[in-house]
N, C-alpha and C positions, 0 to 999 in steps of 0.2 A: 410701554413695553412692546405692544403689538403694532404700534405705528411704524417702528423701524424694522418690522419683520418682513424679510424679502425672500427672493428665490434662493439665494445662497443659504439662508437659514433653513429653508425647507429641505434643500439637498443635504445639508448637514444632518438634520434629524433623520432623514431617510437612510443615509449611509450608516449612522449609528445603530438604527433599528435593524438594518440588514446584517450588520456585524454581530449584534447581540443574538439575532436569530440563528445565524450560522454557527456561532459559538455554542448556543443551546443545543443545536442538532448534533454537533461534534461531541459535546459532553454526554448527551443522552446515549449516543451509539457506543461510546467507550465505557459507559457505566460509572462515570464520575459526576453525574448530575447533582448529587447531594453536596459534593465539595464545591461545585460551581455555585449552587444556591447559597451556601455559606459565605462564599467570597462576595457575591452580590449584596448580601445582607450587611456585611462589614463595610462595603463601600457606601451603601445607603446611610448607615449610621454615621460614617465619617463626613459625608456631605451635610447631613442634618446638623451635626455638632459644630462643624467648622464654618459652614456657609450660612445656614439658617439661624441657628441659635447663637453662633459666634462665641462659643465657650473657648477661651484662650488656652487654658491649661489642658483640658481634655482634647482640644483640637491639636495642640502641639504633640501630645502623646500619640494620637492617632496618625498624625502626619509622619512621625518617625516609623510607626508600625507599618504604614502603607508603603513607605519607601523601601523598607527591608522586606516587606511581604511580597513585593514584585519579584525579587530574586528567588524567594521561596516558591512562588507560583511557577516560575520557569523550571525549577527543579521538579516540582510535583507533576506538572503537565508537560514534561519534556517529550513523552511519546506522542501526545496529542498535537503538540506544536510541530514536531517532526512530520507527523502524518499530514497536517494542514499544508506545510511547505511542499511536501511531495506532491500532494494533490494540486497545489497551485502551479508547481513547475511542470507537471505532466498535463496541464490543461491544454487542450488542442489549440486554442488561440495563441497562447504563449509559444507553443511548439512551432506553429507556422511562422511566427515572427523570428524565432531562433533559427529555424531551418533556412530562412531567407538569406541570412548572412553566413550560413554554414557552407563549407565546401561541398559541392555536389559530387555524388558518385552514381554509378550506374545501377546500384542495388544488387550486383551479382554476388557479393559476399553474403548478403542475407538470403538470397534465393538458393545459394549453395547448400546451406544446412537445413533449410525448411523441408525439402523433399525427403531426405533420410529420416528426419525426426517424425514427420507425418507417417511414413511407412512403418517405422518402428512402433509407434503408438498404436497403429491399427493392428499390427501383428500381436502386440502385447495384449490388446483388448480381446482379440479372438481367443487367445490362450488363457484369458482371465489371470494375467500376471500383473501385479500392481507396479506402478511406476510414478515417479515424481520428478519432473524436469523443469528447471528454471531457465529462462532465456533473459540474459542481461540486456537492458536497454541503456538509458543515459546514466543511471545511478550505478556507481561502482559497488560490486558485490564481494570485494576481497575479504571482508569480515566473515561472510558466510562460506566462502570458498575455503578458508583456513580451518573450518570445522570438520572438513572431510579429508579424503585421500586426494591430494593434489597431483595432477599430471596434465599433460597437454597432448591431445589427440584429435585427429580429424573426425568430424561427425559422420558416423557410419551406422546404418540401421542395425547391422549384425552386432556391432560392438555395444550399442545401447541395449539390445535384447539380452546379450550375455551378461551385462552388468546388472540388469534387473531380474535375471533368472533366480528362481526361488532359493537355490542352494548357494548363490553368490554371496560373499561376505558384505557386499555393498548394496544389496537390493533393498534394505530397509531405509536407507537415507535418500537424499535428493541429489540429482545430477545438475550441475550448473554449466551452461553453455555461454561463453562470452567471446565476442570477436569472431564468431563463426567456428569456434573450437570448443571441445570439451575441456574444461579447466579442473573439474573435481567431481567426485562421486562420494556417496555416503555422507553428504552434508546435513547438518542440523538446521532446521528452519524454525522461525518463531511460530508459535501456535496461537490461533485466534480463539480467545476465551469468551468475550462479551458479545458474541455474534450468534444469532439464531440461524442454524443450518439444519437441513433435514436429518432425522435421526439415523437414517441408513448410511449417512456419510460419517466415516470414522476419522482417526487421527491424521491420516494422510491428507484428507480434504481440508481439515482444520489447519494443518501446516501450510498447505498451498495457499489457503485464504489469508492466513497470517502473513505470509511472505508478500502477497499482493497488496496488503495493507501497509506494510512497513516500507516497501520499495515500489518502483515503477515497473518491475519485471513481470511479464506474464508467466504463469505457472501451469504446466500441463499435469493433470492428475488422471492416471489410469486406475480404475477400480478393479480389484481382483475378485470382489464379490459379484458385481453386476456385469463386468466386462465392458464398461462404458468409459468414455473419455469426457473429462470436465476441464475447463480452462478457468483459472482465477486471474483477474486483473483489476487493479484499482479497487479492491475490496468487493468485487462482484464475481458471481459464479455463473458460468454458462455450461449447463448440464446436457449430457447425451448429444454431443455435437458430432457431425460427420467429418470425414476426411477433408472434404471441400471447405467446410466452415473453419476447420483447424488451420488449413493453409492460408485462408483469408485473414484470420486473426493474427497469425504469426507474421504475415507480410504487411500488417497494418491497414488492410483494406476493409476490415470489419471490426466493430467494437464488441466487447463482451456484454 
């Protein structure tokens, strides 16, 4: 057995171990580690019965169960699979490869909306007015846009401040900016549940973090209690950031 063991076999074992470890971390962070442990136990029993003990009848039953169970696992872990694919697609290495073949632009469209967004967030923070702003990247956000009041408008600092004014009917929801334009306001975002965040951060921060987990979009959260600015991206929070840092994050020159 060990005579034919080569470099290819070592690489195979390392890759499987790495995949199992990453799956373990993903299940632990999402709170589904117990389900994952049960699945691993079933697979271990299946290998023991089918391959080691060679029980034909029991092995045949487990073979059918495993083949159907794969579809069931996709349904159960659809959120985790989606999160994994988003993380894989938003990986910087893949993005560099993708952008190499992508049509180049001068970046003027991005710079056009960044300045008014930063200005509006700083003014809202000074007034301790809460805000939740989502910036669309590669992933389409039409599903979330449809949950709010849809319209198309140029990004303007005064308009953003008016939308999040405390007496405004849209101030409780999120604003979504796509293609350098405001596409909707008052939108409903997914809430992060199985994530530990500071107790002084409320539902607005959980919604921003949940959106950053489900999509590749950076989310700006302005706290009305502390008057501070937080950015959520790729499931991470950057707290109490300055105007300069916010501009660098939105332009892609700095990570959260």
